[in-house]
Residue, then its C-alpha position, 0 to 999 in steps of 0.5 A: m601252452p603248448i610244449s615242444n618236443f625239445t622242451v620235454v627232452a631237454s628237461k631230462y638232460v637238464s636234470v642230468i646236469y643238476t645231478v652231474a653238480i650235486s655229484i661233484l658236491g657229494s665227492i668234494a664232500f666225501n674226500s673232505l671227510s676221508s682226508i680229515i679221517f685218515q689225514n692224508f690228502d691226495m690230490l690226484i684221487w680228488l681229481f679222479s673223483i670229480a672227474a668221474a662224478i662228471i663223466i659217468p653221468l654224462l656217458w649213461t645219459g648220452i647212452c641210455l636216453p637216446l635208447t629209451y627215446w628210440f626203442g623204449f625203456r627196456s632197451a636202456q635197461t639192457m645196455g645198463l646190465i651189459v655195461v655194469i657186469p663188466m665193471f664188477y670185474f674191472v673193480k675187482y681186478f684193481e682190488d686184487g692186482p695193482g691197486m686203486a693207485a695204479m688205476v689213477n696212475s694209468v688213467h690220469s692222461y685220459v681223463l681230459i680226453t674222456g671228458i670232451a668226449a662225454i660232453l660231446i656224446f651227451g649234446i649229441s644224445l640230446i639231438i638223437s633224443t629229441i628226433g627219437y621223441s618226435r618220432k614217437n609223438 
């Protein structure tokens, strides 16, 4: 049976959607466990955790898969390093600086916009990846 280029690429994106679902369930499970152990329930932390479980995989996929289909695996790895290294400094800033509570309070107004942008980037990425995969075949 012939398989279209779109089907091959879309299967990668579907697996990311499954990963997002598992990430959401993991976020809920770990936040539940933490809330039980420390007897502290903070809805804002829960929402931020779930939003991160949705947004981060969609953005990474939206950036790295088109790079992979157009330029090869090494370009996606390089992009990952360029983005991951500054994240360590970002986390270190909040550990040493105002703390995680300040981070949640400062970004909660941008979470919806970022989520919508991540979904759009994910969708556009599927189209770009399909074109890139078709070009290589």
